[in-house]
C-alpha positions as CSV (number, residue, x, y, z in Angstrom):
1,M,118.8,88.3,118.4
2,G,116.3,86.0,120.2
3,R,115.4,82.7,119.0
4,Y,112.8,80.1,119.7
5,T,114.2,76.8,121.1
6,G,111.0,75.0,122.2
7,P,109.1,72.1,120.4
8,K,109.0,73.2,116.7
9,A,106.2,70.8,115.6
10,R,103.9,72.3,118.0
11,I,104.3,75.8,116.6
12,N,103.6,74.4,113.1
13,R,100.5,72.8,114.2
14,R,99.4,75.8,116.1
15,L,99.9,78.2,113.2
16,G,98.8,75.7,110.5
17,F,101.9,76.4,108.5
18,Q,105.4,74.9,108.2
19,V,107.4,77.8,109.7
20,F,110.0,75.4,110.9
21,E,111.4,73.4,108.0
22,N,113.5,70.7,109.9
23,A,112.6,67.3,109.1
24,G,111.5,66.2,112.6
25,A,109.0,69.1,112.9
26,V,107.6,68.6,109.6
27,R,107.0,64.8,110.2
28,A,105.4,65.4,113.5
29,S,103.1,68.2,112.3
30,E,102.0,65.9,109.2
31,R,101.1,63.2,111.8
32,K,98.8,65.6,113.7
33,E,97.5,68.6,111.7
34,Y,95.3,69.9,114.2
35,P,96.4,72.4,116.8
36,P,98.1,71.2,120.3
37,G,96.0,70.6,123.4
38,M,93.6,68.0,124.8
39,A,90.8,68.9,122.4
40,Q,90.4,70.9,119.2
41,R,88.9,74.3,119.6
42,R,85.3,74.6,118.3
43,R,84.5,78.1,118.8
44,K,85.2,80.5,115.8
45,T,88.6,82.4,116.1
46,S,88.2,86.2,116.7
47,N,89.7,88.9,114.3
48,Y,92.3,89.6,116.8
49,G,93.2,85.8,117.0
50,L,93.4,85.6,113.4
51,A,95.7,88.7,113.3
52,L,97.7,87.3,116.2
53,V,98.3,84.0,114.4
54,E,99.5,85.9,111.2
55,K,101.9,88.1,113.3
56,Q,103.3,84.9,115.0
57,K,104.0,83.4,111.6
58,I,106.2,86.2,110.6
59,K,108.0,86.1,113.9
60,F,108.8,82.4,114.0
61,Y,109.4,82.1,110.2
62,Y,112.2,84.7,110.1
63,G,113.4,84.0,113.9
64,F,113.0,87.1,115.8
65,R,111.3,88.7,118.9
66,E,108.4,91.2,119.2
67,K,110.7,94.1,119.6
68,H,112.5,93.4,116.4
69,L,109.4,92.9,114.3
70,R,108.0,96.2,115.7
71,R,111.3,97.8,114.6
72,Y,111.0,96.4,111.1
73,F,107.4,97.7,111.2
74,D,108.4,101.2,112.2
75,K,111.0,101.2,109.4
76,A,108.4,100.0,106.8
77,R,105.9,102.6,107.8
78,H,108.4,105.3,107.2
79,T,109.3,104.0,103.8
80,K,107.4,105.1,100.7
81,G,104.9,102.6,99.5
82,N,102.5,100.0,101.0
83,T,103.5,99.4,104.6
84,G,102.7,95.6,104.7
85,E,104.6,94.9,101.6
86,N,107.5,96.9,102.8
87,L,107.6,94.9,106.1
88,M,107.7,91.6,104.2
89,I,110.4,92.8,101.9
90,L,112.5,94.0,104.6
91,C,112.2,90.6,106.4
92,E,113.1,88.8,103.1
93,R,116.3,91.0,102.7
94,R,117.8,89.6,105.9
95,L,121.1,87.9,105.4
96,D,119.9,84.6,107.2
97,N,116.9,84.4,104.7
98,V,119.1,85.2,101.7
99,V,121.5,82.4,102.7
100,R,118.5,80.1,103.2
101,R,116.8,80.9,99.8
102,A,119.8,80.9,97.9
103,G,120.3,77.3,98.8
104,F,123.4,77.3,101.1
105,T,121.3,75.5,104.0
106,L,118.3,73.6,104.6
107,T,116.7,75.7,107.3
108,R,116.9,79.2,108.6
109,P,118.1,78.2,112.0
110,Q,121.2,76.6,110.2
111,A,121.7,79.9,108.2
112,R,121.6,82.0,111.4
113,Q,124.1,79.6,113.1
114,G,126.5,79.7,110.2
115,I,126.3,83.5,110.0
116,V,126.9,84.1,113.7
117,H,129.9,81.7,113.6
118,G,131.4,83.8,110.8
119,H,131.0,81.4,108.0
120,F,129.8,83.9,105.4
121,L,131.2,86.9,103.7
122,V,129.3,89.7,102.0
123,N,131.3,91.4,99.3
124,G,134.5,89.7,100.8
125,R,133.9,91.1,104.4
126,R,132.9,88.9,107.3
127,V,129.3,89.5,108.4
128,D,128.1,87.9,111.7
129,R,124.7,89.5,112.0
130,P,121.8,87.5,110.7
131,S,119.8,90.7,110.6
132,F,122.1,92.4,108.0
133,I,120.0,93.7,105.3
134,V,121.3,92.9,101.8
135,R,121.3,95.2,98.7
136,P,121.3,94.6,95.0
137,G,124.7,93.7,93.8
138,D,125.8,92.1,97.2
139,V,127.7,88.8,96.9
140,V,127.4,86.3,99.5
141,T,130.3,83.7,99.8
142,I,131.7,81.2,102.2
143,K,134.8,81.8,104.1
144,N,137.9,80.3,102.5
145,R,138.2,77.1,104.6
146,P,137.9,73.5,103.0
147,N,136.0,72.2,105.8
148,L,133.3,75.0,105.4
149,S,133.4,74.6,101.6
150,Q,132.6,70.7,101.9
151,L,129.9,71.3,104.6
152,Y,127.9,73.8,102.7
153,K,128.4,72.0,99.4
154,E,126.7,69.1,100.9
155,L,124.0,71.2,102.4
156,S,123.3,73.0,99.0
157,E,123.1,69.6,97.3
158,A,120.5,68.5,99.8
159,A,118.6,71.7,99.7
160,G,118.0,71.2,95.6
161,E,117.6,73.9,93.4
162,P,116.5,77.1,94.7
163,E,113.4,78.9,93.5
164,C,114.2,82.5,94.0
165,G,114.3,84.9,91.1
166,W,116.2,87.7,92.7
167,I,119.1,85.7,94.0
168,N,121.5,84.0,91.5
169,F,123.3,81.1,93.2
170,D,126.4,79.3,91.7
171,R,126.6,76.0,93.5
172,S,130.0,75.2,92.1
173,E,131.5,78.3,93.5
174,L,129.2,78.6,96.5
175,K,128.4,82.1,95.5
176,A,125.1,83.8,95.6
177,I,124.5,87.2,93.9
178,V,121.6,89.4,95.0
179,T,120.4,90.6,91.5
180,S,117.5,92.8,92.6
181,L,115.2,93.6,95.5
182,P,112.3,91.1,95.9
183,T,108.9,92.0,95.1
184,F,106.0,91.2,97.4
185,E,104.9,88.5,95.1
186,E,108.5,86.9,95.6
187,V,108.0,86.6,99.4
188,S,108.5,83.2,100.5
189,L,106.0,83.4,103.5
190,P,102.3,83.3,102.6
191,V,100.7,85.5,105.3
192,N,97.8,88.0,105.4
193,V,100.0,91.1,106.1
194,G,97.1,93.5,106.1
195,Q,96.1,91.9,109.4
196,V,99.4,92.2,110.7
197,V,99.6,95.8,109.9
198,A,96.2,96.4,111.5
199,F,97.5,94.4,114.6
200,L,100.8,96.4,114.9
201,S,99.1,99.7,114.3
202,R,96.9,99.5,117.6
């Protein structure tokens, strides 16, 4: 799964949203809220440009490439219900997003790194794919190693109390239980998904 490794504050400024949560990117984008470049753009953004920005928010926020976004879109389009809502709910159900929203880590890149390195178990089985889609009843825990337990205990304490109604996180046991599927209202990324669906349907 591809990931962006360039200047994160620049992406935050370009999209007008904190898609990257690390402290350095947040501080840098707070100092300069306007888009990067020698001068601010004065012309009105086209509908195509607005839709492109919304699509880029999803890609950078959840950390995948164009082909993966289109794969999720195709799956959402063939699922009963609203395509845009289905798309965002699929993104929310990714294991790296669940690890972040439960409160194991401070950022999604941290969550992805931990998953790829085999730090997390789902229902007692090692899962090293950040794109793994969780289901209601799934239990996410840390591999039984003292150094990992200490690491994620410190990260979870720094992350604070999670605000996620569909995940029950027990910090003392470092265990997260997916209690239900997320609703569209519980999606953590504010995005105009209608524009994204129109863009990807072209």
